[in-house]
C-alpha positions, -999 to +999 in steps of 0.1 A: -002+001+001+011+035-010+023+056+023-003+084+013-030+062+017-026+059+052-043+089+070-023+094+100+011+093+080-004+116+057-016+140+086+017+137+104+038+148+072+014+175+059+000+188+091+026+183+119+057+182+098+042+210+074+057+193+045+042+205+012+022+184-009+052+189-034+075+174-010+054+143+002+047+137-035+083+132-043+089+108-010+060+087-022+075+089-058+047+102-073+029+130-085+012+161-064-025+147-078-030+120-055-019+138-029-046+160-027-071+134-039-063+119-005-058+146+017-096+160+002-108+119+012-092+121+046-110+156+053-075+172+061-080+208+056-058+219+027-035+250+031-043+282+011-019+294-012-004+324+010-002+299+037+018+275+014+040+302+004+051+310+038+058+269+047+078+273+010+104+296+031+126+274+057+133+302+077+106+328+083+120+344+112+132+376+104+100+390+088+079+374+115+096+400+136+074+435+135+099+458+142+122+444+114+099+443+089+086+477+095+122+491+093+130+476+062+096+479+043+083+515+055+117+533+068+143+518+042+117+517+016+126+483+004+101+464-018+087+433-012+105+417-041+140+428-024+131+415+008+117+382-007+150+377-022+167+391+010+147+360+028+151+334+000+109+333-001+081+348-024+073+381-021+034+369-014+048+358+020+061+391+027+027+410+016+009+384+038+029+392+074+027+431+063-009+424+063-008+405+094+013+432+111-010+458+097+018+478+079+002+500+055+011+485+019+020+510-009-002+512-038+012+501-073+011+536-084+039+545-052+059+509-061+069+522-092+075+556-083+100+543-055+112+518-079+121+542-104+136+562-076+162+540-065+167+531-102+174+569-110+179+594-079+179+624-100+137+615-099+137+624-064+134+661-076+102+655-087+088+654-050+097+694-049+067+709-058+084+746-062+111+729-084+084+710-109+062+742-109+091+763-118+102+741-147+067+734-161+047+765-157+078+792-153+102+783-174+075+764-197+094+731-202+076+704-215+071+670-200+096+654-222+121+683-216+122+677-175+119+637-187+153+640-205+165+659-179+158+633-154+165+606-177+128+592-167+097+584-185+074+616-195+046+593-179+062+598-144+064+635-148+026+636-156+020+616-122+040+642-102+022+672-118-010+652-108-001+646-074+010+683-068-021+696-085+001+718-112-026+723-143-011+704-173-015+719-207-037+707-234-023+694-264-027+724-282-011+745-257+020+719-257+021+719-294+022+757-295+050+759-270+071+734-291+061+755-321+076+787-305+105+770-291+119+772-326+130+811-342+136+794-375+103+803-394+110+773-419+114+749-393+085+762-373+062+760-404+077+722-409+070+714-374+033+726-374+027+704-407+040+674-388+016+680-359-014+684-382-006+655-399+002+630-370-033+645-355-052+639-389-036+600-386-046+594-350-083+614-352-090+600-390-122+583-379-132+610-356-123+639-380-142+624-405-174+620-382-169+659-371-167+667-405-195+649-420-217+665-388-205+698-395-214+697-437-249+684-430-253+714-405-241+737-426-263+722-456-294+724-434-288+762-422-290+771-460-324+746-472-341+766-441-329+801-449-339+795-487-366+770-486-383+778-453-384+757-419-389+724-432-375+732-461-396+724-494-392+726-534-405+760-540-421+743-573-434+708-566-432+712-524-409+683-521-403+683-480-377+652-486-346+669-474-322+645-495-339+652-528-334+688-521-310+717-536-297+749-543-308+764-576-296+799-594-326+817-602-313+833-632-298+800-647-262+810-642-249+788-620-219+775-640-206+810-649-213+818-609-193+789-597-163+801-620-166+834-611-163+826-570-138+794-578-159+769-559-163+733-570-185+713-548-215+715-529-203+718-497-179+748-508-209+763-523-230+760-491-201+778-470-199+808-492-232+813-494-233+813-452-199+836-455-216+859-476-248+865-453-271+845-477-275+868-507-304+867-529-306+854-564-311+818-551-339+793-542-347+758-532-356+730-558-358+690-558-330+676-579-361+663-606-371+704-606-339+715-607-322+689-637-355+697-658-350+740-657-318+733-665-325+710-697-356+728-708-352+762-690-387+754-674-400+725-648-427+707-665-448+714-631-448+752-643-461+742-679-488+725-661-498+751-636 
């Protein structure tokens, strides 16, 4: 009979001697699965992952000392990873004892900042609100410039600006500062063009949607001005918005568009709006407009 099938032997090894399921399996020359199956069968309480992590540590005396753990973690500001390496255990075990001793633990953001500060002592300057305010607001340095000075990521600068309640610049203000920083007008023009190109690529779908809404709004405004609210065809009374268009009353549309150098419907609507909706225009549906252009008069007028 296999050793692990004996309840007393299994209880002695797992609960009293506190051997892990892995060590028991190794002793019995089997996999871990049968050990857990027989533990459940004999209703022997199975340890949680955190308890198992503590037992895996051969000598946990140091981190069981609250004063030592407080000194290392809070005063010396060592991370759980560093402490775990020093003790030869897992970071989970260290975190468990911190929680047990009610030692306040750092947030993930605080831990990340602390790790960066240990790697780069220059970034300690960010804790000084006056220094950061002077560089960012008064000297008008960009986050990238400050980050390059301190050799840290720009995201760290953003975190500290937020922490010190220093108002951040908008993307347009930041772009203007970069644009203004170079006295050469050719370079400034190139930078402006590059920024606009980057913005278009980044917000392509959003820009297209906004442009579509803007064009529809402008067209509706022109149609309402010349065709009433709701706009309708002055000839046949058509109300469907999609069928309506602006007509030159004097039939001089082609000549007029050449004069004002307009080659699209939206550009024409924009011209009408900019010139305060001049007279000489009316709303017609496409059928009436085409008939008027081809025959000189719409068939609806002949019928009347």
